[in-house]
Backbone as CSV, one residue per row, in Angstrom:
resi,resn,N_x,N_y,N_z,CA_x,CA_y,CA_z,C_x,C_y,C_z
1,MET,-39.606,-117.918,-3.976,-38.698,-117.111,-3.179,-37.498,-117.960,-2.790
2,SER,-36.335,-117.464,-3.096,-35.120,-118.219,-2.791,-34.554,-117.808,-1.454
3,VAL,-33.935,-118.794,-0.783,-33.333,-118.547,0.518,-31.875,-118.920,0.441
4,THR,-31.003,-118.004,0.865,-29.569,-118.263,0.853,-29.202,-119.082,2.075
5,LYS,-28.615,-120.224,1.814,-28.224,-121.084,2.918,-26.777,-120.862,3.335
6,GLU,-25.935,-120.516,2.397,-24.525,-120.342,2.717,-24.070,-118.951,2.295
7,MET,-23.323,-118.267,3.141,-22.767,-116.957,2.834,-21.450,-117.125,2.080
8,ILE,-21.180,-116.182,1.246,-19.906,-116.214,0.521,-18.777,-115.940,1.505
9,PRO,-17.815,-116.819,1.562,-16.726,-116.602,2.532,-15.916,-115.352,2.182
10,PRO,-15.415,-114.679,3.200,-14.608,-113.475,2.941,-13.334,-113.818,2.172
11,ARG,-12.954,-112.896,1.316,-11.756,-113.089,0.510,-10.720,-112.022,0.838
12,PRO,-9.492,-112.374,0.719,-8.451,-111.370,1.038,-8.436,-110.256,-0.001
13,ALA,-7.919,-109.119,0.421,-7.809,-107.974,-0.488,-6.840,-108.314,-1.624
14,PRO,-7.074,-107.741,-2.776,-6.158,-108.025,-3.895,-4.746,-107.562,-3.589
15,ALA,-3.821,-108.297,-4.069,-2.413,-107.987,-3.809,-2.021,-106.691,-4.519
16,VAL,-1.198,-105.938,-3.845,-0.723,-104.676,-4.418,0.329,-104.995,-5.476
17,LEU,0.090,-104.477,-6.656,1.029,-104.718,-7.736,2.201,-103.751,-7.649
18,HIS,3.367,-104.305,-7.546,4.584,-103.486,-7.512,5.139,-103.391,-8.929
19,ARG,4.951,-102.218,-9.515,5.422,-102.030,-10.877,6.939,-101.905,-10.907
20,PRO,7.577,-102.617,-11.781,9.045,-102.554,-11.826,9.518,-101.198,-12.321
21,LEU,10.722,-100.866,-11.959,11.330,-99.603,-12.376,11.816,-99.759,-13.813
22,THR,11.088,-99.124,-14.717,11.410,-99.258,-16.136,12.450,-98.224,-16.560
23,THR,12.957,-98.418,-17.758,13.943,-97.476,-18.310,13.340,-96.096,-18.500
24,ALA,12.073,-96.053,-18.917,11.411,-94.769,-19.125,11.313,-93.972,-17.825
25,LYS,11.005,-94.670,-16.719,10.940,-93.982,-15.435,12.301,-93.456,-15.016
26,VAL,13.327,-94.252,-15.225,14.677,-93.814,-14.851,15.082,-92.588,-15.652
27,VAL,14.800,-92.620,-16.955,15.142,-91.467,-17.804,14.346,-90.240,-17.387
28,GLY,13.059,-90.422,-17.089,12.225,-89.295,-16.669,12.713,-88.680,-15.376
29,ILE,13.042,-89.528,-14.402,13.553,-89.023,-13.129,14.879,-88.302,-13.333
30,GLY,15.728,-88.859,-14.192,17.004,-88.213,-14.468,16.835,-86.854,-15.120
31,VAL,15.884,-86.745,-16.050,15.636,-85.452,-16.707,15.112,-84.435,-15.708
32,LEU,14.206,-84.857,-14.812,13.693,-83.944,-13.800,14.798,-83.459,-12.872
33,ILE,15.668,-84.367,-12.475,16.787,-83.972,-11.617,17.700,-83.002,-12.347
34,LEU,17.940,-83.265,-13.630,18.798,-82.377,-14.419,18.204,-80.973,-14.524
35,TRP,16.882,-80.895,-14.783,16.228,-79.593,-14.854,16.270,-78.873,-13.512
36,ALA,16.086,-79.627,-12.424,16.138,-79.014,-11.096,17.529,-78.458,-10.806
37,LEU,18.561,-79.208,-11.157,19.933,-78.719,-10.954,20.211,-77.491,-11.812
38,LEU,19.690,-77.500,-13.056,19.885,-76.343,-13.928,19.195,-75.107,-13.363
39,ALA,17.973,-75.287,-12.837,17.266,-74.156,-12.245,18.001,-73.618,-11.022
40,MET,18.514,-74.532,-10.194,19.273,-74.099,-9.019,20.544,-73.361,-9.423
41,ALA,21.199,-73.834,-10.479,22.413,-73.167,-10.946,22.112,-71.764,-11.467
42,LEU,21.011,-71.618,-12.204,20.637,-70.285,-12.715,20.309,-69.336,-11.574
43,ILE,19.568,-69.836,-10.578,19.218,-68.985,-9.434,20.463,-68.556,-8.680
44,SER,21.394,-69.493,-8.495,22.629,-69.152,-7.780,23.463,-68.147,-8.564
45,MET,23.503,-68.280,-9.886,24.264,-67.329,-10.694,23.647,-65.938,-10.646
46,VAL,22.310,-65.883,-10.646,21.653,-64.580,-10.556,21.947,-63.919,-9.226
47,ILE,21.911,-64.713,-8.155,22.168,-64.156,-6.822,23.619,-63.701,-6.697
48,GLU,24.560,-64.534,-7.163,25.971,-64.184,-7.036,26.364,-63.012,-7.935
49,GLY,25.728,-62.929,-9.115,26.077,-61.857,-10.041,25.234,-60.614,-9.917
50,TRP,24.473,-60.495,-8.845,23.600,-59.337,-8.679,24.425,-58.073,-8.493
51,ASP,24.133,-57.082,-9.307,24.844,-55.806,-9.264,23.824,-54.688,-9.115
52,PRO,23.724,-54.078,-7.931,22.723,-53.012,-7.735,22.931,-51.830,-8.675
53,ALA,24.170,-51.534,-9.032,24.425,-50.391,-9.915,23.810,-50.629,-11.297
54,LYS,23.972,-51.840,-11.809,23.377,-52.160,-13.114,21.856,-52.145,-13.030
55,PHE,21.319,-52.618,-11.912,19.868,-52.627,-11.754,19.311,-51.209,-11.744
56,GLU,19.975,-50.313,-11.047,19.509,-48.924,-10.997,19.644,-48.238,-12.352
57,ARG,20.659,-48.630,-13.119,20.900,-47.960,-14.393,19.999,-48.496,-15.499
58,TYR,19.850,-49.825,-15.552,19.118,-50.422,-16.674,17.725,-50.916,-16.313
59,GLY,17.395,-50.940,-15.030,16.065,-51.371,-14.629,14.943,-50.549,-15.254
60,PRO,15.011,-49.214,-15.177,13.965,-48.405,-15.833,13.886,-48.628,-17.337
61,ARG,15.016,-48.890,-17.977,14.999,-49.152,-19.415,14.285,-50.473,-19.706
62,TYR,14.486,-51.464,-18.859,13.774,-52.737,-19.030,12.268,-52.535,-18.902
63,LEU,11.850,-51.746,-17.917,10.424,-51.501,-17.742,9.848,-50.738,-18.932
64,ASN,10.615,-49.782,-19.444,10.166,-49.052,-20.622,10.054,-49.991,-21.835
65,GLY,11.029,-50.883,-21.991,10.967,-51.860,-23.076,9.826,-52.841,-22.894
66,LEU,9.541,-53.199,-21.646,8.416,-54.097,-21.373,7.097,-53.449,-21.791
67,TRP,6.934,-52.172,-21.481,5.717,-51.471,-21.885,5.618,-51.368,-23.407
68,THR,6.752,-51.143,-24.073,6.745,-51.083,-25.532,6.309,-52.416,-26.128
69,THR,6.812,-53.505,-25.578,6.416,-54.831,-26.056,4.928,-55.079,-25.847
70,ILE,4.435,-54.759,-24.661,3.019,-54.983,-24.360,2.132,-54.137,-25.269
71,SER,2.510,-52.882,-25.489,1.694,-52.017,-26.346,1.728,-52.488,-27.790
72,LEU,2.900,-52.890,-28.283,2.997,-53.382,-29.655,2.127,-54.616,-29.858
73,VAL,2.257,-55.574,-28.954,1.497,-56.822,-29.088,0.004,-56.563,-28.921
74,GLY,-0.358,-55.754,-27.925,-1.774,-55.503,-27.683,-2.464,-54.819,-28.848
75,ILE,-1.837,-53.761,-29.377,-2.447,-53.034,-30.493,-2.494,-53.906,-31.742
76,SER,-1.423,-54.651,-31.999,-1.399,-55.492,-33.197,-2.429,-56.617,-33.110
77,ILE,-2.646,-57.167,-31.925,-3.655,-58.225,-31.771,-5.049,-57.671,-32.037
78,VAL,-5.356,-56.484,-31.506,-6.680,-55.890,-31.711,-6.888,-55.545,-33.185
79,LEU,-5.899,-54.881,-33.796,-6.028,-54.536,-35.214,-6.078,-55.789,-36.083
80,GLY,-5.296,-56.808,-35.714,-5.327,-58.059,-36.469,-6.665,-58.759,-36.358
81,ALA,-7.304,-58.680,-35.180,-8.627,-59.285,-35.016,-9.657,-58.589,-35.899
82,ILE,-9.570,-57.259,-35.983,-10.499,-56.523,-36.854,-10.262,-56.881,-38.316
83,LEU,-8.984,-56.948,-38.708,-8.670,-57.266,-40.098,-8.995,-58.707,-40.449
84,SER,-8.953,-59.595,-39.464,-9.198,-61.011,-39.743,-10.660,-61.304,-40.064
85,LEU,-11.578,-60.437,-39.639,-13.004,-60.690,-39.888,-13.321,-60.747,-41.380
86,PRO,-13.010,-59.697,-42.155,-13.311,-59.808,-43.596,-12.500,-60.890,-44.297
87,ILE,-11.276,-61.153,-43.812,-10.462,-62.191,-44.445,-11.089,-63.569,-44.213
88,ALA,-11.562,-63.809,-42.992,-12.194,-65.097,-42.697,-13.459,-65.298,-43.512
89,PHE,-14.263,-64.257,-43.623,-15.497,-64.374,-44.413,-15.185,-64.534,-45.890
90,ALA,-14.121,-63.882,-46.360,-13.719,-64.055,-47.755,-13.232,-65.480,-48.012
91,ARG,-12.565,-66.087,-47.005,-12.116,-67.473,-47.158,-13.293,-68.440,-47.239
92,MET,-14.426,-68.078,-46.634,-15.602,-68.939,-46.673,-16.580,-68.552,-47.776
93,ALA,-16.260,-67.482,-48.513,-17.182,-67.001,-49.544,-17.202,-67.955,-50.740
94,LYS,-18.340,-67.994,-51.420,-18.473,-68.801,-52.625,-17.877,-68.102,-53.844
95,ASN,-17.650,-66.797,-53.721,-17.027,-66.043,-54.806,-15.566,-66.470,-54.939
96,ARG,-15.198,-66.994,-56.073,-13.844,-67.527,-56.250,-12.781,-66.444,-56.199
97,VAL,-13.108,-65.244,-56.659,-12.126,-64.158,-56.656,-11.790,-63.759,-55.221
98,LEU,-12.836,-63.526,-54.407,-12.597,-63.172,-53.006,-11.877,-64.301,-52.279
99,ASN,-12.304,-65.520,-52.523,-11.673,-66.661,-51.867,-10.207,-66.777,-52.252
100,ALA,-9.878,-66.549,-53.509,-8.497,-66.657,-53.966,-7.627,-65.557,-53.362
101,ILE,-8.167,-64.329,-53.286,-7.398,-63.218,-52.702,-7.121,-63.478,-51.226
102,ALA,-8.158,-63.901,-50.492,-7.978,-64.183,-49.068,-7.025,-65.355,-48.858
103,TYR,-7.146,-66.387,-49.693,-6.261,-67.537,-49.568,-4.812,-67.139,-49.831
104,ALA,-4.588,-66.294,-50.845,-3.221,-65.853,-51.149,-2.638,-65.050,-49.995
105,TYR,-3.441,-64.175,-49.396,-2.966,-63.380,-48.255,-2.562,-64.280,-47.093
106,VAL,-3.457,-65.193,-46.734,-3.178,-66.096,-45.617,-1.972,-66.977,-45.931
107,TYR,-1.900,-67.475,-47.138,-0.811,-68.366,-47.528,0.537,-67.660,-47.433
108,VAL,0.614,-66.427,-47.930,1.885,-65.697,-47.944,2.346,-65.368,-46.534
109,PHE,1.461,-64.833,-45.716,1.879,-64.368,-44.390,2.046,-65.510,-43.394
110,ARG,1.472,-66.676,-43.670,1.701,-67.825,-42.798,2.889,-68.663,-43.250
111,SER,3.328,-68.474,-44.476,4.392,-69.313,-45.025,5.742,-68.622,-45.060
112,THR,5.802,-67.340,-44.727,7.069,-66.608,-44.736,7.420,-66.177,-43.319
113,PRO,8.700,-66.051,-43.009,9.097,-65.659,-41.648,8.667,-64.238,-41.326
114,LEU,8.346,-64.024,-40.065,7.968,-62.691,-39.616,9.116,-61.706,-39.813
115,LEU,10.337,-62.167,-39.629,11.493,-61.288,-39.810,11.605,-60.811,-41.250
116,ALA,11.361,-61.706,-42.210,11.405,-61.318,-43.620,10.304,-60.303,-43.927
117,GLN,9.123,-60.493,-43.368,8.032,-59.542,-43.579,8.392,-58.172,-43.005
118,LEU,9.011,-58.166,-41.833,9.420,-56.902,-41.215,10.463,-56.188,-42.063
119,PHE,11.434,-56.914,-42.581,12.467,-56.309,-43.422,11.878,-55.755,-44.715
120,LEU,10.936,-56.498,-45.315,10.325,-56.036,-46.554,9.539,-54.745,-46.326
121,ILE,8.904,-54.621,-45.171,8.129,-53.417,-44.890,9.041,-52.259,-44.512
122,TYR,10.025,-52.509,-43.643,10.862,-51.419,-43.139,11.904,-50.979,-44.172
123,TYR,12.630,-51.937,-44.730,13.672,-51.595,-45.702,13.130,-51.533,-47.138
124,GLY,12.204,-52.458,-47.466,11.687,-52.495,-48.830,10.847,-51.282,-49.171
125,LEU,9.842,-50.993,-48.348,8.998,-49.835,-48.612,9.746,-48.530,-48.394
126,GLY,10.807,-48.583,-47.574,11.603,-47.370,-47.378,12.304,-46.903,-48.631
127,SER,12.522,-47.806,-49.578,13.155,-47.418,-50.838,12.205,-46.668,-51.764
128,PHE,10.921,-46.651,-51.421,9.927,-45.919,-52.208,9.547,-44.610,-51.513
129,ARG,10.538,-43.929,-50.970,10.264,-42.703,-50.219,9.567,-41.633,-51.060
130,PRO,10.019,-41.334,-52.300,9.311,-40.293,-53.076,7.838,-40.613,-53.299
131,GLN,7.541,-41.883,-53.598,6.148,-42.261,-53.828,5.326,-42.161,-52.548
132,LEU,5.929,-42.562,-51.418,5.209,-42.486,-50.152,5.009,-41.043,-49.707
133,GLU,5.996,-40.200,-49.980,5.837,-38.786,-49.650,4.738,-38.139,-50.484
134,SER,4.610,-38.571,-51.730,3.596,-37.984,-52.608,2.173,-38.300,-52.144
135,VAL,1.998,-39.451,-51.479,0.661,-39.820,-50.981,0.515,-39.555,-49.489
136,GLY,1.543,-38.954,-48.890,1.465,-38.575,-47.485,1.584,-39.712,-46.495
137,LEU,2.300,-40.786,-46.852,2.454,-41.931,-45.953,3.877,-42.123,-45.448
138,TRP,4.771,-41.223,-45.841,6.169,-41.399,-45.430,6.340,-41.263,-43.919
139,TRP,5.501,-40.415,-43.286,5.593,-40.247,-41.844,5.369,-41.566,-41.112
140,PHE,4.588,-42.454,-41.719,4.290,-43.752,-41.108,5.419,-44.750,-41.327
141,PHE,5.887,-44.875,-42.569,6.854,-45.920,-42.898,8.295,-45.523,-42.584
142,ARG,8.536,-44.288,-42.164,9.895,-43.932,-41.778,10.196,-44.262,-40.321
143,GLU,9.148,-44.554,-39.542,9.306,-44.874,-38.133,9.350,-46.386,-37.955
144,ALA,10.368,-46.859,-37.265,10.512,-48.300,-37.057,9.366,-48.860,-36.221
145,TRP,8.870,-48.060,-35.270,7.796,-48.554,-34.408,6.540,-48.832,-35.225
146,TYR,6.195,-47.911,-36.122,5.004,-48.111,-36.942,5.184,-49.287,-37.902
147,CYS,6.380,-49.424,-38.449,6.634,-50.560,-39.349,6.534,-51.878,-38.606
148,GLY,7.050,-51.916,-37.376,6.915,-53.119,-36.569,5.469,-53.433,-36.251
149,LEU,4.702,-52.404,-35.904,3.282,-52.604,-35.635,2.551,-53.085,-36.879
150,PHE,2.876,-52.528,-38.031,2.228,-52.900,-39.280,2.523,-54.354,-39.639
151,SER,3.778,-54.759,-39.502,4.145,-56.136,-39.843,3.523,-57.135,-38.874
152,LEU,3.502,-56.824,-37.585,2.876,-57.718,-36.610,1.374,-57.841,-36.860
153,THR,0.735,-56.732,-37.228,-0.696,-56.756,-37.486,-1.023,-57.623,-38.697
154,LEU,-0.286,-57.442,-39.791,-0.541,-58.234,-40.992,-0.293,-59.720,-40.731
155,ASN,0.735,-60.024,-39.940,1.056,-61.416,-39.668,-0.007,-62.088,-38.812
156,THR,-0.390,-61.434,-37.726,-1.365,-62.066,-36.838,-2.755,-62.091,-37.447
157,ALA,-3.063,-61.166,-38.361,-4.373,-61.181,-39.019,-4.553,-62.451,-39.843
158,ALA,-3.483,-62.906,-40.486,-3.574,-64.132,-41.275,-3.859,-65.337,-40.377
159,TYR,-3.181,-65.417,-39.241,-3.404,-66.544,-38.334,-4.782,-66.454,-37.678
160,GLN,-5.179,-65.256,-37.265,-6.478,-65.119,-36.621,-7.622,-65.395,-37.591
161,ALA,-7.428,-65.069,-38.873,-8.459,-65.362,-39.865,-8.694,-66.859,-39.980
162,GLU,-7.620,-67.644,-39.980,-7.775,-69.088,-40.060,-8.371,-69.662,-38.775
163,ILE,-8.001,-69.083,-37.630,-8.591,-69.531,-36.368,-10.098,-69.280,-36.372
164,LEU,-10.492,-68.077,-36.787,-11.906,-67.735,-36.811,-12.670,-68.575,-37.835
165,ARG,-12.075,-68.771,-39.002,-12.738,-69.576,-40.027,-12.970,-71.005,-39.536
166,GLY,-11.941,-71.603,-38.958,-12.102,-72.959,-38.443,-13.129,-73.048,-37.330
167,ALA,-13.176,-72.027,-36.463,-14.147,-72.037,-35.371,-15.568,-71.889,-35.892
168,LEU,-15.773,-71.016,-36.874,-17.120,-70.829,-37.429,-17.600,-72.084,-38.146
169,GLN,-16.696,-72.736,-38.865,-17.093,-73.936,-39.597,-17.258,-75.144,-38.675
170,SER,-16.775,-75.045,-37.447,-16.943,-76.161,-36.506,-18.328,-76.176,-35.860
171,VAL,-19.047,-75.057,-35.955,-20.404,-75.019,-35.392,-21.311,-75.914,-36.244
172,PRO,-22.038,-76.836,-35.642,-22.883,-77.763,-36.429,-23.892,-77.035,-37.305
173,VAL,-24.179,-77.638,-38.440,-25.155,-77.059,-39.369,-26.536,-77.002,-38.729
174,GLY,-26.798,-77.909,-37.807,-28.086,-77.914,-37.136,-28.391,-76.621,-36.396
175,GLN,-27.354,-75.898,-35.949,-27.569,-74.619,-35.277,-28.149,-73.596,-36.254
176,HIS,-27.603,-73.584,-37.479,-28.150,-72.687,-38.509,-29.586,-73.087,-38.857
177,GLU,-29.820,-74.371,-39.022,-31.155,-74.841,-39.408,-32.176,-74.588,-38.297
178,GLY,-31.745,-74.779,-37.045,-32.658,-74.525,-35.932,-33.034,-73.055,-35.833
179,ALA,-32.050,-72.157,-36.051,-32.347,-70.728,-36.017,-33.301,-70.342,-37.152
180,ALA,-33.073,-70.927,-38.334,-33.959,-70.628,-39.466,-35.365,-71.157,-39.218
181,ALA,-35.466,-72.321,-38.569,-36.788,-72.892,-38.286,-37.564,-72.043,-37.294
182,LEU,-36.858,-71.340,-36.412,-37.523,-70.473,-35.439,-37.808,-69.083,-35.993
183,GLY,-37.448,-68.860,-37.246,-37.706,-67.563,-37.865,-36.705,-66.498,-37.506
184,ILE,-35.538,-66.889,-36.993,-34.505,-65.922,-36.633,-33.723,-65.551,-37.886
185,SER,-33.490,-64.269,-38.082,-32.752,-63.824,-39.256,-31.309,-64.292,-39.183
186,LYS,-30.663,-64.339,-40.342,-29.280,-64.825,-40.395,-28.335,-63.921,-39.611
187,ARG,-28.582,-62.617,-39.659,-27.700,-61.694,-38.940,-27.802,-61.898,-37.433
188,VAL,-29.025,-61.983,-36.924,-29.212,-62.195,-35.484,-28.698,-63.572,-35.077
189,ALA,-28.948,-64.579,-35.912,-28.481,-65.927,-35.600,-26.953,-65.971,-35.536
190,PHE,-26.308,-65.219,-36.424,-24.844,-65.227,-36.405,-24.309,-64.607,-35.128
191,TRP,-24.817,-63.429,-34.752,-24.269,-62.722,-33.592,-24.698,-63.335,-32.267
192,LYS,-25.876,-63.948,-32.231,-26.401,-64.442,-30.960,-26.218,-65.947,-30.765
193,ILE,-26.048,-66.690,-31.837,-26.005,-68.155,-31.724,-24.679,-68.721,-32.233
194,ILE,-24.324,-68.376,-33.466,-23.163,-69.004,-34.101,-21.859,-68.461,-33.530
195,LEU,-21.716,-67.146,-33.510,-20.449,-66.549,-33.073,-20.084,-66.882,-31.628
196,PRO,-21.010,-66.825,-30.660,-20.618,-67.209,-29.291,-20.073,-68.633,-29.191
197,GLN,-20.687,-69.567,-29.906,-20.187,-70.941,-29.888,-18.825,-71.044,-30.573
198,ALA,-18.648,-70.302,-31.645,-17.369,-70.340,-32.364,-16.245,-69.741,-31.522
199,LEU,-16.539,-68.683,-30.786,-15.496,-68.042,-29.980,-15.025,-68.950,-28.849
200,ILE,-15.925,-69.772,-28.315,-15.509,-70.734,-27.290,-14.514,-71.735,-27.878
201,VAL,-14.791,-72.181,-29.106,-13.871,-73.103,-29.765,-12.545,-72.416,-30.072
202,ALA,-12.596,-71.127,-30.444,-11.387,-70.401,-30.856,-10.621,-69.805,-29.691
203,LEU,-11.150,-69.908,-28.482,-10.530,-69.226,-27.349,-9.101,-69.705,-27.110
204,ARG,-8.915,-71.012,-27.054,-7.575,-71.546,-26.800,-6.589,-71.218,-27.930
205,PRO,-6.967,-71.410,-29.214,-6.040,-70.993,-30.283,-5.713,-69.508,-30.259
206,TYR,-6.678,-68.667,-29.873,-6.394,-67.238,-29.755,-5.339,-66.983,-28.679
207,GLY,-5.445,-67.676,-27.572,-4.439,-67.530,-26.525,-3.062,-67.956,-26.989
208,ASN,-3.002,-69.059,-27.729,-1.719,-69.500,-28.267,-1.144,-68.470,-29.238
209,GLU,-2.014,-67.849,-30.030,-1.540,-66.837,-30.986,-0.976,-65.617,-30.261
210,ILE,-1.609,-65.206,-29.187,-1.099,-64.061,-28.421,0.263,-64.392,-27.818
211,ILE,0.415,-65.614,-27.298,1.697,-66.023,-26.727,2.785,-66.026,-27.802
212,LEU,2.447,-66.535,-28.985,3.416,-66.520,-30.085,3.777,-65.102,-30.491
213,MET,2.820,-64.190,-30.448,3.103,-62.805,-30.803,3.988,-62.136,-29.758
214,ILE,3.792,-62.473,-28.494,4.640,-61.903,-27.451,6.096,-62.284,-27.678
215,LYS,6.316,-63.558,-27.981,7.686,-64.015,-28.220,8.210,-63.559,-29.573
216,GLY,7.346,-63.546,-30.576,7.779,-63.136,-31.909,8.029,-61.658,-32.040
217,SER,7.450,-60.858,-31.145,7.644,-59.408,-31.227,9.087,-58.996,-30.982
218,ALA,9.913,-59.898,-30.485,11.311,-59.562,-30.223,12.072,-59.211,-31.500
219,VAL,11.552,-59.601,-32.671,12.269,-59.321,-33.916,12.306,-57.836,-34.223
220,VAL,11.383,-57.045,-33.656,11.372,-55.616,-33.967,12.605,-54.919,-33.411
221,ALA,13.294,-55.576,-32.474,14.527,-54.981,-31.938,15.595,-54.858,-33.014
222,ILE,15.518,-55.671,-34.056,16.523,-55.643,-35.116,16.420,-54.358,-35.936
223,VAL,15.218,-53.769,-35.994,15.043,-52.529,-36.765,14.978,-51.328,-35.823
224,THR,15.734,-51.412,-34.729,15.969,-50.299,-33.785,14.748,-49.908,-32.971
225,VAL,13.801,-50.801,-32.787,12.708,-50.542,-31.861,13.151,-50.995,-30.475
226,TYR,13.102,-50.094,-29.503,13.583,-50.428,-28.168,12.456,-51.050,-27.340
227,ASP,12.091,-52.264,-27.756,11.176,-53.044,-26.937,11.989,-53.753,-25.865
228,LEU,11.427,-54.779,-25.259,12.154,-55.480,-24.193,13.455,-56.071,-24.706
229,MET,13.423,-56.712,-25.877,14.651,-57.276,-26.420,15.600,-56.182,-26.899
230,GLY,15.071,-55.082,-27.399,15.928,-53.980,-27.819,16.679,-53.373,-26.647
231,GLU,15.992,-53.176,-25.531,16.665,-52.662,-24.335,17.665,-53.682,-23.792
232,THR,17.349,-54.956,-23.937,18.288,-55.991,-23.498,19.563,-55.958,-24.323
233,ARG,19.424,-55.811,-25.631,20.606,-55.711,-26.495,21.430,-54.479,-26.146
234,TYR,20.745,-53.386,-25.827,21.462,-52.162,-25.433,22.242,-52.385,-24.143
235,ALA,21.589,-53.001,-23.148,22.275,-53.242,-21.872,23.458,-54.185,-22.051
236,PHE,23.306,-55.209,-22.896,24.412,-56.143,-23.110,25.570,-55.464,-23.832
237,SER,25.275,-54.563,-24.767,26.351,-53.880,-25.490,27.157,-52.961,-24.584
238,ARG,26.572,-52.570,-23.445,27.288,-51.696,-22.505,27.983,-52.476,-21.392
239,THR,27.445,-53.634,-21.031,27.979,-54.373,-19.884,28.641,-55.693,-20.264
240,PHE,28.272,-56.271,-21.409,28.744,-57.603,-21.822,28.469,-58.648,-20.743
241,ASP,27.340,-58.464,-20.068,26.918,-59.382,-19.023,25.781,-60.243,-19.583
242,TYR,26.001,-61.559,-19.614,24.990,-62.461,-20.181,23.695,-62.437,-19.386
243,GLN,23.753,-61.978,-18.125,22.549,-61.972,-17.305,21.512,-60.977,-17.817
244,THR,21.920,-60.056,-18.679,20.936,-59.150,-19.263,19.896,-59.943,-20.074
245,TYR,20.353,-60.955,-20.800,19.428,-61.801,-21.560,18.652,-62.737,-20.642
246,LEU,19.255,-63.114,-19.535,18.537,-63.953,-18.581,17.367,-63.193,-17.973
247,TRP,17.569,-61.934,-17.658,16.479,-61.133,-17.117,15.396,-60.913,-18.169
248,ALA,15.808,-60.755,-19.430,14.808,-60.630,-20.496,13.963,-61.897,-20.597
249,ALA,14.615,-63.055,-20.494,13.887,-64.318,-20.531,12.909,-64.423,-19.362
250,ILE,13.308,-63.922,-18.199,12.419,-63.955,-17.031,11.195,-63.068,-17.270
251,PHE,11.412,-61.903,-17.876,10.280,-61.015,-18.181,9.325,-61.670,-19.175
252,TYR,9.873,-62.258,-20.228,9.007,-62.931,-21.209,8.258,-64.096,-20.570
253,LEU,8.947,-64.865,-19.743,8.301,-65.989,-19.062,7.182,-65.509,-18.153
254,THR,7.404,-64.392,-17.468,6.371,-63.842,-16.586,5.142,-63.410,-17.376
255,MET,5.366,-62.747,-18.517,4.234,-62.327,-19.348,3.435,-63.525,-19.847
256,VAL,4.132,-64.544,-20.315,3.444,-65.712,-20.856,2.677,-66.443,-19.757
257,GLU,3.282,-66.584,-18.590,2.605,-67.282,-17.501,1.379,-66.510,-17.024
258,ALA,1.505,-65.176,-16.936,0.359,-64.361,-16.532,-0.775,-64.496,-17.546
259,LEU,-0.425,-64.468,-18.824,-1.453,-64.617,-19.861,-2.076,-66.010,-19.824
260,ARG,-1.261,-67.025,-19.569,-1.786,-68.392,-19.530,-2.796,-68.566,-18.402
261,HIS,-2.494,-68.026,-17.224,-3.435,-68.139,-16.107,-4.685,-67.307,-16.373
262,LEU,-4.531,-66.128,-16.959,-5.695,-65.313,-17.293,-6.582,-66.020,-18.304
263,TRP,-5.965,-66.652,-19.301,-6.744,-67.340,-20.331,-7.450,-68.565,-19.755
264,ASN,-6.796,-69.259,-18.832,-7.453,-70.396,-18.177,-8.672,-69.943,-17.378
265,PHE,-8.544,-68.794,-16.715,-9.685,-68.267,-15.953,-10.830,-67.894,-16.883
266,ILE,-10.507,-67.221,-17.994,-11.548,-66.826,-18.948,-12.222,-68.060,-19.539
267,GLU,-11.430,-69.081,-19.859,-11.998,-70.300,-20.441,-12.916,-71.012,-19.449
268,ARG,-12.480,-71.105,-18.201,-13.345,-71.733,-17.191,-14.628,-70.926,-16.990
269,ARG,-14.510,-69.614,-17.048,-15.674,-68.762,-16.853,-16.679,-68.899,-17.993
270,LEU,-16.186,-68.938,-19.216,-17.071,-68.996,-20.368,-17.636,-70.397,-20.630
271,THR,-16.954,-71.412,-20.129,-17.407,-72.789,-20.394,-17.961,-73.457,-19.137
272,ARG,-18.315,-72.659,-18.149,-18.812,-73.257,-16.899,-20.134,-73.970,-17.104
273,HIS,-20.913,-73.579,-18.130,-22.183,-74.248,-18.384,-21.986,-75.597,-19.059
274,LEU,-20.752,-75.880,-19.527,-20.473,-77.155,-20.181,-19.945,-78.209,-19.214
275,VAL,-19.606,-77.786,-17.992,-19.071,-78.715,-16.998,-20.218,-79.515,-16.406
276,ARG,-20.071,-80.820,-16.402,-21.119,-81.693,-15.874,-20.655,-82.329,-14.566
């Protein structure tokens, strides 16, 4: 048994390190100040340029355009999610024909601009009016709203298919083997074991895709769809007031921020069992 004869003498607290002011810190502080001044300038311009007459005249049109944007994006996301299921499975299929068709679809719609796809559907298919009338589809392709919905759906289906495929392939093989060892059928294992884990992985990319669709949906205004950007263009053509676009930006920012907070809540809710 050992006996301590001498106590360790007390030592002073470690000295506080004063980090020098680096160039990166100075630049960062300067950028923050610049952004703050820009925000203050925008707020002051909005306050000084406030016109109640314009608000009463174009405010309802903005709300109507906002609803059009939300409905277009919402319906296209749901239809794109349904369409992405067979495309994702075809991308993972061992059949080379199915895999090649799905790969070509995803490659084309992810590699070309959404605006070009919209023009090809609205103006390109519009040149085939006799053929479309003969099969009873002209009522669909003559309306700009339906063409915009169709192009948004095809575009987001390609992205959602890749998101789903990557999420499904990220699930460890051991999950499949464990389900098979317990005698669980492949169908039940997919819906009860594999898919829930894959959706957690795909949750954040899905949110990013919805945000991109909200901002990308503004292109439908070019083909005379009076969504939020379409109503903004109309208001600007009547007033020549740049603040019409500023208000549109505020609406888009509000939608994105609301979706971001909602998605964070859903993610925390679904992954609460993973928090240690």
